[in-house]
C-alpha positions in Angstrom: -13.3 24.9 14.6 -13.1 22.2 17.1 -11.3 19.3 16.4 -11.5 15.3 17.7 -9.4 13.4 18.7 -10.3 9.5 19.3 -8.0 7.7 22.5 -8.0 3.6 22.7 -7.5 3.1 26.7 -8.5 6.0 28.3 -9.4 4.4 31.4 -5.4 5.0 33.3 -2.1 5.5 32.7 -1.0 7.4 29.3 -5.0 7.1 27.8 -6.4 9.1 30.6 -2.9 11.4 30.3 -4.2 12.4 27.2 -7.6 12.5 27.1 -7.2 15.1 30.2 -4.5 17.0 28.4 -6.4 17.5 24.4 -9.8 18.4 26.8 -7.2 21.1 28.1 -6.7 21.9 24.1 -10.6 22.6 23.6 -10.1 19.0 21.8 -13.7 16.5 21.2 -12.7 13.5 22.3 -13.6 9.9 21.8 -12.8 7.7 24.5 -12.4 4.0 24.4 -11.9 1.5 27.2 -12.9 -2.1 28.7 -13.7 -0.5 32.1 -17.2 1.5 31.6 -17.3 2.6 35.0 -13.9 4.4 35.0 -15.1 6.0 30.6 -18.1 7.7 32.6 -16.1 9.2 35.3 -13.5 10.6 33.6 -16.3 11.7 31.4 -17.8 13.4 34.3 -14.4 14.5 35.5 -13.6 16.5 32.1 -17.3 17.2 30.6 -17.2 19.4 34.1 -13.4 21.3 34.0 -13.2 21.6 30.2 -16.2 23.0 27.5 -16.2 19.7 25.3 -17.7 16.9 24.4 -17.0 13.3 25.6 -18.0 10.1 23.6 -17.6 7.0 25.4 -16.9 3.6 23.6 -16.7 0.3 24.8 -15.2 -2.3 24.0 -12.0 -4.4 23.8 -9.5 -3.9 21.1 -8.6 -6.9 20.5 -12.4 -8.2 19.8 -13.0 -7.4 15.6 -16.3 -7.1 15.8 -16.8 -4.9 18.9 -14.2 -2.7 17.2 -16.3 -2.4 14.2 -19.7 -1.9 15.5 -18.0 0.7 18.2 -16.2 2.6 15.4 -19.3 1.9 13.1 -21.3 3.8 15.2 -18.9 7.0 14.7 -19.5 7.0 10.2 -20.6 10.7 9.8 -17.9 12.3 12.5 -14.7 13.9 11.5 -12.2 12.7 13.4 -8.4 14.6 13.3 -6.2 12.7 15.7 -6.0 8.7 16.0 -4.3 7.8 19.6 -3.5 4.0 19.5 -2.8 4.4 23.0 -3.7 0.4 24.6 -1.6 -2.2 25.4 0.0 -3.9 27.8 2.5 -6.8 28.8 2.1 -9.6 30.3 4.7 -11.8 32.3 8.0 -11.7 32.6 9.0 -15.3 31.3 12.5 -17.2 29.6 11.0 -18.0 26.3 10.6 -22.2 27.1 8.8 -20.6 30.5 6.5 -18.4 28.6 2.4 -18.4 29.7 0.8 -18.9 25.7 -2.2 -17.1 27.3 0.3 -14.0 28.2 1.8 -14.7 25.0 -2.0 -14.0 22.7 -3.5 -11.4 25.5 -0.3 -9.6 24.4 -0.2 -9.6 20.3 -4.1 -9.7 20.5 -3.3 -6.6 22.6 -0.8 -4.8 21.3 -0.5 -5.9 17.8 -4.2 -7.3 16.6 -6.1 -4.5 18.2 -3.8 -1.4 17.0 -4.5 -3.5 13.4 -8.7 -3.7 14.0 -8.9 -0.1 15.7 -6.2 1.4 12.6 -8.7 -0.3 9.9 -11.7 1.3 11.3 -11.1 5.0 11.4 -7.8 5.8 9.7 -10.4 5.5 6.1 -12.4 8.1 7.9 -9.4 9.7 7.6 -8.1 9.0 4.0 -11.8 10.7 3.2 -11.4 14.4 3.9 -7.9 13.6 2.8 -6.5 14.6 7.4 -5.4 13.1 10.1 -2.7 12.1 12.5 -2.4 8.9 12.9 0.0 8.7 16.9 1.1 5.4 17.5 2.2 4.8 21.8 5.1 2.2 20.9 8.3 1.3 23.9 11.6 1.6 24.1 10.9 -2.7 23.5 10.5 -1.8 20.1 13.9 -1.0 19.8 16.1 -3.0 21.5 15.1 -6.8 23.3 15.6 -7.6 27.2 16.1 -10.0 29.0 13.0 -12.4 29.4 11.0 -9.4 27.4 10.4 -12.0 24.1 6.7 -12.2 23.7 6.2 -8.5 24.7 9.0 -6.7 23.0 8.1 -8.6 19.6 5.1 -6.7 19.5 6.5 -3.6 20.1 8.9 -4.0 17.2 5.6 -4.9 15.1 4.4 -1.3 16.5 7.3 0.4 14.9 7.1 -1.6 11.8 4.1 -0.7 11.4 4.4 2.7 11.9 6.5 2.8 9.5 3.7 0.7 6.9 0.9 3.4 8.0 3.2 6.6 7.0 4.2 5.2 3.6 0.3 4.0 2.8 -1.3 6.7 4.0 0.9 9.1 2.9 -1.0 10.3 -0.8 -3.8 11.2 1.5 -2.3 13.7 3.5 -2.0 11.7 7.0 0.3 12.3 9.4 1.8 8.9 11.0 3.8 9.3 14.4 5.4 7.1 16.4 6.4 7.4 20.3 8.4 5.7 22.2 8.7 5.6 25.9 11.3 4.7 28.0 9.9 3.5 31.9 6.7 5.3 33.0 5.3 4.8 36.0 1.6 3.8 35.7 -0.3 0.2 35.8 1.7 -1.2 33.1 3.9 -2.8 36.0 0.7 -3.8 38.1 -0.6 -5.4 34.8 2.2 -7.4 34.0 3.0 -8.8 37.3 -0.7 -9.8 37.7 -1.3 -7.0 40.7 1.6 -8.3 42.9 2.6 -4.3 44.1 6.0 -5.0 45.7 7.0 -6.5 42.1 5.9 -3.2 39.8 6.5 -0.9 42.8 10.3 -2.6 42.6 11.1 -1.2 38.2 10.5 2.7 39.4 12.7 1.9 42.8 15.4 4.6 42.7 14.8 6.8 39.8 11.7 9.5 39.0 10.5 7.9 35.9 8.8 9.0 33.5 5.1 10.2 34.1 1.7 9.7 31.6 1.7 13.2 31.5 4.9 13.7 30.0 3.9 11.6 27.3 0.3 13.1 27.2 2.5 16.0 26.9 4.8 15.3 23.5 1.6 13.3 22.6 -0.2 17.0 22.0 3.4 18.6 20.8 3.0 16.8 17.8 0.0 17.4 17.0 0.9 21.4 17.3 3.4 21.5 14.4 2.4 22.7 11.1 0.8 20.7 8.0 4.3 20.5 6.2 6.2 18.8 9.2 5.8 15.3 10.6 7.5 13.9 13.4 7.6 10.6 12.3 9.5 8.8 15.7 10.4 9.7 18.7 11.8 7.5 21.6 11.5 9.5 25.2 13.4 8.6 28.2 13.4 9.4 31.8 16.2 11.2 32.6 18.1 8.1 34.8 17.7 6.0 31.8 19.9 5.3 29.3 18.4 2.3 27.5 15.8 -0.7 28.2 17.8 -1.8 31.1 20.7 0.6 32.2 19.0 2.2 35.1 20.9 4.6 37.2 19.3 4.1 40.5 20.4 5.5 43.4 
């Protein structure tokens, strides 16, 4: 029986890599994002290369009405895997100089967006008493680094919410996993630094960071385990990175 995975933030980075990985392994996909042109291009590529069905939903996870309307169109479908991937960092400032607009963007996307998606998808899993929710967290959810204040707080929230979901959904037989990466080279730093390519490139200078495909491999792996096995939490780092701020740059 072919399974279905819903992936948020599928237009780039980890989300796109997860879409490719799950399609390679015969999953039908529901892909969400804000950039419809990218979603349609990805759908075209995946349907050409793999014999899977692709549904695209264009909306902003920060808008709870949009989330509900989009997920409502899926009623009757079975969602076997939910990957809460949509997230971002905005700015890198000390707390006393931080942009409140940046704070709102991070909290609304990383915390409230994850909640809106989960609140609408989890009941579909509870109804069938099966499913697997994978939350993409971060090393920033384990430790706080200089000028990371609100971003780190939002990823600490993802850590706590994952633990809460695991408890609340336990009786329904739903698996819940957090995957918390260290440095992954995606559009993450370009978004954080408002499109400053040089500053974004410097984040990954002198070492090999994780690639989106590395996280996608892990996300798929946790779904392949026997029914009685659940990985609650997984921290994955580049070999050159020991913690949030200690990196061996050459």
